[in-house]
Each structure stands twice: as structure tokens, then as C-alpha cells.
N, C-alpha and C positions, 0 to 999 in steps of 0.2 A: 504493499500499500504506500509506504514511504517512497519507494523507488518511483512508483507511478506519479506521486505528487511532485517529486523533484523533476521528473521529465516534463510534466505539464508546466511547472514554474519556469524551467529553462526555455521551453517553447514560447511562453508568454513574453519572456524577456527579449528573445530574439525578435518577436513580432513588434514589440515596442520600439526597438532600435532600427527597424526596417523602414526605408523610404516609403514603402507601400502603406504602412500604418500611418505615417505622417500625412500622406496624401489623403487618407480616409478621414482624418480629423477636419473640423471646420477650418477653412483656409484663412490664414492670418492676413489681415490687411497690412499693406506695406507703406512705409514712408521712405522713399529712395533719396538718400542724402548726397548722392554723387552722380549727377546727371549733367552731361554736356550736350549742347545742341549748336555746334560750331558751324562755320561756313560750309565745310564739306558735307555735313549731315543735312543741312537745309537745302542744299542743291539736289539732294536725292529724295529726302523725305519731307513732305509738307507738314506743317504743324498738326493738321488733322490726323495724319497717319501716325505721328509720334504719340499723340494723345490716345489714339486707339490702342497702340502697343502698351502704353502704361495701364490703361483700363483693363485690357485683357489679362495682364499680369497681376492684377489686384493691387496696383500702386495707387493709393488714394491721394498722396501728396508727393511732390518731387522738388528737391532743392536743385536748381538749375543754374549753371554758369557756363559761359560760352566765349569763344574767340572768333570774332568780336562779340561784344555784348548784345548786339542786335538780335542774335539767335534767341537769347533768353527773353528779350522783350517780345519777340514774335509768339513764343509759347505762352508767355504770361498774358498777353492780350487775347489769345485764343481761349484760355481757360484760367482765369485768375484765382479760382478756388483751388485747383489742383497744383498750380505752379507757384513755387516760392523762389523769387529772384535772389540770386547770389551774384555779387559784382566781381567779375574776374578782371584783374588789372591788365591782361594782355589785349592789346588792340590788334596785334598780328602775332603769329606763332613765334617770331623772332624775339618778341619781348620776354619770353620765358627765361632766357639765359642772362638778361641784363637788367630786368625791371627793378630789382631791389636797389639799384644804384642810379636810377634814371629819374631825374626831377620831373621830366615831362610826363612820365607815366604816373608819378604821384599826383601831379596837378590834374591829370585826367580822372583819376580815381576820386580825388577830393571834390572835383566839380560834379561828377556823375552821382556820387553818393547822396547829394542834396536832393535828388528826385524823391527820396523818402520811401521808396518801395522795397529796398534791399534789406534782407534779413541777415546778411553776412557779407564778408569780403573774401573772395577766393573762388575756386581752389587755386592757390599759387604755390610755386616751388621755391624752397630755400635749400640750396645745394651744400652750403657750408655754414658753420656757426657765425662766421663774420658777416654773412648776408643778413642774418637776423639782427645783427648789431648796427646795420645801416641806419643813418639818421632818418631816412624816409620810412623805414619799417617802424622805427620808434614813433614817428608821427602817425602812422597807420594804426598802431596799437592804441594810441590816444583817441583817435576817431572812433575806433571800435568800442572802447569803453564808454565814451561820451554818448554814443548812440545805442549802447546796450545790445550790440550785435556780435556775432562770432567771427573769428578768422578761421578759414578752412585752409590748413597748412599741409603741404606735401613735403615731408622732410624726415630725416632721422631724428633720434632723440636729442642730439645736441642743440639744434636750432629751437626746439620746443623749450628747453631750459633757458636759453637766451631770451626768448620772447617773454616768458614769465618773469624774468629778472627786470624787465622794463616796468611791469605792473602786475601784481598778483590778481588784480580785478579782471584781467583779460579772460575772455572765454575762447577756447581753442577747440576746434573740431579737427582732430589729427587724421588726415586722410590715410587710408590703407593701414591704420594702426602702425605707421612707420614703415610700411611696405615690406621691409625685410627684418625688422626688429623681432626678436623672439618674444614669446609671451612673458618671460621673466622680466625683460626690459620694459615692455608695455605696462606690466603690473606695477613696477616700481614708480613709473611716472604717474600712473593713476593714483597710487597711494600718496604721492607727493603733492599733486595739484588737484584741488577740488573742482576747478573750472576746466578740466580737460576731459574731452570725450573722444572716443576712438571709433573710426569707421572701419567696416569689415570688407569693403570693396577690394578685390584682387587678393584676398586672403583665404578664399574658400579652400584652395589646395593645401594650405598650412593648417587651417582649422579642422578640416575633415579629410585627411589624406585617404584616398581610396574610398571615400564616401562615409567613413566612420569618424565620429567626433573625437578629436585628440584629447586625452585626459587632462593635459596641462591647460589647453584652451578652455575646456569645460570648467575646470576649477577657477580659472580667471573670470569667466562669465558669472559664475556663482558668487565670486568674491566682490565683483563690481557690476551687479545686475543693471544698474541705472546709468552706466557710462559708455555703453556700446551702441552704435547706431548702424542701421542697415544701409547698403549702397551697392551699386553695380559698376559705375564709371564707364560711360559711353564716350571715351576719349577719342576714338576713331569711328568713322562711319560704319565700318563692318560690325561693330559691336551692337549697333541697332538691329542689324539683320538677325543676330543671335540673342536678342534681348530676352526672349522667353526662356532660353536655355540658361542664361546667366542667373535669372531669377530662380529657376528650378534648382540650380546648384546650391543656392543659399537656403532655399526652403527645405532641402533634404537634411541639412545639418541642424537647422533651427528646429525641425521636428524631433530631434534627439535630445532637446533640452526640456526641462519642466515648462509647461505652458506659460506660466507667468513670466519666466525669464525670457522665453522666446518672444512674447508679446512686447516686452521692453525693448529688445533689440529691433524687432520688426517695425515698431511705430511709436510706442509710448515715450521712449527717451528722446526721440527726435521732436515729438510734439512739445515736450517740456522746453526744448531749445527754440523751436520755430513756430509753435502754435499748431492747433488742429485744423484751422481754416473753417470756413462757414459751409455747412451742409456737405461735408466730406465723408461723414460717417465715422471719423476717427474720434475716440474718446479724449476729452481734455485731461 
């Protein structure tokens, strides 16, 4: 009898960890905090087609930044309830490598932010610690604090530390959880900074290699359940073609977490940062 009970328990455990079981549960609404609709994408996909892709994937809200910013505005004008504008500093792709030291770029951002529609500044790249120490980045941090908006930063751990040295009041959304930083490093920064959130875009293979949730990442999600946010990163046009598959990859490992934790990563934590929006169906 005990053997039969153990076999049944093991079978139930395997079922709980399987993607098929996750798919059978009510589908989590998503707040995608890493969306780009840059020139290459809008030349292929109309705003209407992009919005259909988001809706089909269960994405109720999307934090969008683009190169140039006109792409973000096109989506926002098409669906202001679903789209959350994020101001990217890059006017052209070449700005990525030099923007932190370019006064013209800073003037562009300082002028554009006055529109009052943006909920953050980014996603932008800081390749070295010294970039985060630029006088223009210090000014950008002050603008973010004054407007109570977040900076979405693509960098390693070093620049994040430098940014918080400017002001601890800063709110940072750390793109890709540092891209290549291991969960131990991510955890230390989350322990250190109360105003740091980490995105999971591009980390699916690390979080769930072979489709199974990594124990170290699982422990980190349980330790900081309110500090991770969902995202895909449509940084090239081709990723819009496979958008549904990108979403499915994350849904598979989210389904291996306790429902409350998964809901936090899927949408609740992003709602705390950027709001639920009107009539989106997301809980405040």
C-alpha cells in the first residue's frame, strides 16, 4: 500500500512540474516589460499587427521603447491602455555606443521627457562603470527621481552600483537581470538595493535549462518574490515573428513556481512599478 502511495505521489509531482500541467492551469496575464518597436519592426509590422500579437499572447500591458522613439508613440497612440511608453535615448542605433557621453543625446532626452507620458527612461546600455559615472547619467538619474520614474538599464553589476551611488532614491529596472550575471550576483544586488528590480528577458535558458527550473533561480525567486518582472525583448524584427514562442518559453518555467510567485513575476510586480492601466484586467 505504501509503495502504491509513493508511486502515485511521484507521478503527481512529475505532473506538477510538467509544461502540460502548467498549460492546463488558468493562463497568467502578462505585463511585458521589455518590448521594442524600432524602425525595422514598423517597416514590417503595422501597430495593429503588433497589438494582435500581444493580445494573442495574453500580454495585457507592455513597456515599450524604440529606436527612434516614434515607434513607441505609434503603438501608444494605437492602444494607450495596453502600451506604457518608455523613453529610449537612442535617436539612431549608433547612439548606443556613445550616448552616455553625448550632450546632444541628453538634451534630446531632457526635452522629450517633458511630454509627460513616459513611465521610464531606457532601455539603455552602460558598457563600463565609468559610463554610469558620466555627468549626463548623473543628471538623468536626478530627472528620474524628480519624476518618480524608473531607469531601465542594460549592464553588468558594476554600473548598477555606480548608479545607486548617485542617489539611493533611484528606481532601476535591471534588464536581463544583468544578462550574464549568475543568480548569486543578482541576489546580492537585490539584497543591497530596495529600489532594484530585475527583468527575466533573455534569461529563460539560464532559469530553466532544458525546460526545468534551476534550483538556484527558484530559490532566488522565492527569496525576492516582488523584485522580478517578466519580459521578452523584441530587439530585432525577427523576434516579433517568434513572439508567441518567446512567451511560451517563459510560461513553461513560470508554471513550475507557486502560483502567487508566478503571478508576481508575470504582472503584479510590474504593475507596482508602472501601474495596471485602465480596463486592462490587471489587478492593482
